[in-house]
C-alpha positions in Angstrom: -12.3 56.2 34.9 -13.5 58.6 32.2 -12.3 57.6 28.7 -10.5 60.9 28.1 -8.2 60.1 31.0 -7.9 56.4 30.3 -6.7 57.2 26.8 -3.7 59.3 28.0 -2.8 57.4 31.2 -0.2 55.3 29.4 1.7 58.5 28.7 2.5 58.9 32.4 5.4 57.1 34.1 4.5 53.8 35.7 4.8 55.1 39.3 2.7 58.1 38.6 0.1 55.9 36.8 -0.2 53.6 39.8 -0.5 56.5 42.2 -3.0 58.6 40.3 -5.2 55.8 38.9 -7.3 55.4 42.0 -8.0 59.1 42.0 -9.0 59.1 38.4 -11.2 56.0 39.0 -13.6 58.2 41.0 -16.6 58.6 38.6 -16.9 62.2 40.0 -13.2 63.1 39.6 -13.5 66.9 39.4 -10.3 67.5 37.3 -8.5 68.9 40.3 -6.0 67.6 42.9 -6.2 68.9 46.4 -3.1 69.6 48.5 -3.1 66.1 50.1 -3.4 64.4 46.7 -0.5 66.5 45.3 1.6 65.5 48.3 0.7 61.9 47.9 1.7 61.9 44.2 5.0 63.6 45.1 5.7 61.0 47.7 4.9 58.2 45.3 7.1 59.5 42.5 9.8 61.6 44.1 9.0 64.5 41.9 9.0 68.1 43.1 6.0 70.3 42.4 7.2 71.7 39.1 8.2 68.3 37.7 4.9 66.7 38.8 2.9 69.5 37.2 4.7 68.9 33.9 4.1 65.1 34.2 0.4 65.7 34.7 -0.1 67.9 31.6 -1.4 65.0 29.5 -4.3 64.7 31.8 -5.0 68.4 31.7 -4.8 68.4 27.9 -7.2 65.4 27.8 -9.8 67.9 29.2 -9.7 69.9 25.9 -12.5 69.9 23.4 -10.7 71.0 20.2 -13.3 70.2 17.6 -12.1 72.9 15.2 -8.3 72.8 15.5 -7.8 69.3 16.8 -4.9 70.8 18.8 -5.2 70.0 22.5 -3.7 72.4 25.0 -3.6 71.7 28.7 -3.0 73.9 31.7 -2.7 73.4 35.4 -3.4 76.4 37.7 -1.8 76.1 41.1 -3.8 77.8 43.8 -2.5 79.3 47.0 -4.6 76.7 48.8 -2.4 74.0 47.4 -5.1 72.7 45.1 -4.3 72.2 41.4 -6.9 72.8 38.8 -6.9 71.3 35.3 -8.1 73.2 32.2 -8.1 72.6 28.5 -9.0 74.6 25.4 -12.6 74.5 24.4 -13.8 75.1 20.8 -17.4 75.1 19.6 -18.7 73.9 16.3 -20.6 76.6 14.5 -18.8 79.4 16.4 -15.8 81.4 15.3 -12.3 80.8 16.6 -12.5 84.1 18.5 -15.0 82.4 20.9 -12.6 79.7 21.8 -11.8 79.3 25.5 -8.1 78.9 25.9 -6.5 76.4 28.3 -5.1 79.0 30.6 -8.5 80.7 30.8 -10.2 77.3 31.4 -7.9 76.4 34.3 -8.1 79.9 35.9 -11.9 80.0 35.6 -12.0 76.5 37.1 -10.0 77.6 40.1 -12.1 80.8 40.5 -15.4 78.9 40.3 -14.2 76.5 42.9 -13.5 79.3 45.3 -9.8 79.6 45.0 -8.5 83.0 46.3 -5.4 83.5 44.2 -2.9 81.6 42.0 0.8 81.0 42.6 1.7 79.5 39.2 0.3 78.0 36.0 1.9 75.2 34.0 1.0 74.9 30.3 2.2 72.6 27.5 2.5 75.4 25.0 3.4 79.1 25.2 0.5 81.3 26.2 -0.8 83.6 23.4 -0.9 87.3 23.8 -4.6 87.2 24.7 -4.0 84.8 27.6 -1.1 86.8 28.9 -3.3 89.9 29.1 -6.1 87.8 30.7 -3.7 86.6 33.4 -2.7 90.2 34.0 -6.3 90.7 35.3 -5.6 88.3 38.2 -4.9 89.5 41.7 -1.6 87.6 41.5 -0.8 89.9 38.5 2.6 90.0 37.0 4.1 87.9 39.8 2.3 84.8 38.6 4.8 82.1 37.7 4.6 80.6 34.2 6.0 77.1 33.7 6.6 75.8 30.1 8.2 72.6 29.0 11.9 72.9 28.3 12.2 76.4 29.6 13.1 78.1 32.9 10.1 79.3 34.9 9.5 83.1 34.7 7.0 85.5 36.1 4.2 86.8 33.9 6.1 90.1 33.8 8.8 88.4 31.7 6.2 87.3 29.2 4.2 90.6 29.3 6.8 93.4 29.5 5.6 97.0 29.8 2.2 95.7 30.6 -1.0 97.8 30.6 -3.5 96.4 33.1 -6.3 97.1 35.5 -4.2 99.2 37.8 -3.6 101.7 35.0 -7.3 102.2 34.9 -7.5 102.6 38.7 -9.4 99.3 39.1 -8.9 98.1 42.7 -10.8 94.8 42.6 -9.0 92.2 40.6 -10.0 88.8 39.2 -10.2 86.3 42.0 -10.7 89.0 44.7 -13.7 88.5 47.0 -16.7 90.2 45.4 -20.4 90.5 46.3 -22.5 92.8 44.1 -25.4 92.7 46.6 -28.3 91.4 44.4 -30.9 89.9 46.8 -31.8 86.2 46.3 -35.3 85.5 44.9 -37.1 83.0 42.8 -36.6 79.2 42.6 -33.3 77.4 43.2 -32.1 77.9 39.6 -32.8 81.6 39.7 -31.0 81.9 43.0 -28.0 80.1 41.6 -27.9 82.6 38.8 -28.1 85.5 41.2 -25.4 84.1 43.4 -23.1 83.7 40.4 -23.9 87.3 39.3 -23.0 88.5 42.7 -19.5 87.0 42.3 -18.9 88.0 38.7 -16.0 90.1 37.6 -17.0 92.9 35.2 -14.9 96.0 36.0 -15.1 97.4 32.4 -18.8 96.8 31.5 -20.3 97.1 34.9 -22.9 94.6 33.6 -23.0 91.5 35.7 -24.6 88.5 34.0 -24.5 84.7 34.4 -26.2 81.8 32.9 -27.1 78.6 34.7 -26.8 75.2 33.0 -30.3 73.8 32.4 -32.1 77.1 32.5 -34.6 77.9 29.9 -34.2 81.6 30.4 -31.4 83.9 31.1 -31.0 85.9 34.4 -29.3 89.2 33.5 -28.5 91.7 36.2 -27.8 95.3 35.4 -27.1 98.2 37.7 
C-alpha cells in the first residue's frame, strides 16, 4: 500500500478499512474504484453512494501535493460508467499559485483521461472555488452536475453558479468529455504517436491550438491547425 493511503487509512471506519485495504494493497492501485468495487464497499459498510463517497474523501485528499499551501483538498468524480475517480490539488514549487491544479480539476481530468464519457456527480471536502465552478460548467454534464459537500444538501452546479455564462453562449457544440478526434495522422516513434493521440483528443474550443506533452519526452509535440 502506498504510504499516502496508509497514513490516512485509520481515519476510515473499521468496516470500510477492512473492505478497501485489499484494493489499496495493489501496488498499481490507480486511485479509482470501478462499479463492482463501489458495490462491494457499499455491501460491506451498508453505506449508500453519497455516504460512501464522503467516507472515502480522506483517500482522495491523500492524493494531493500541497507543497505551497499545505492544505489538502480531495475530490471524487463519479462517472456515468459507475467508476469513481480520485483527485487532489497539486501545487508546484517554483511556480505561482495560479498554476495550481485544483482537486476538482484533478478528479475530472483523471476521469476524462481514463475514457469516462460524462460525470453524474462530484464530491469534495471543501466548497469549490469560482474557478472550479466555471471549469465544471465546461463539462458535457453542465449545470446538471451534482455537487456534494460535507454537512450540506446536494445541489446541482446551477445552484452554485447561477446566471452562468458558458460554452453554449459562445455557440460551442463540443463540450469537455465529449468524443473528439482532431484527425492528426499518427507518425514517428511510440512516444510521438502517444503525443499525437493525446492531441487528437484534447479539448481546446477557445484557442483552437491542440497540444499535449508526453511524460519522458525530451521534446514537445505541438499540433496547430
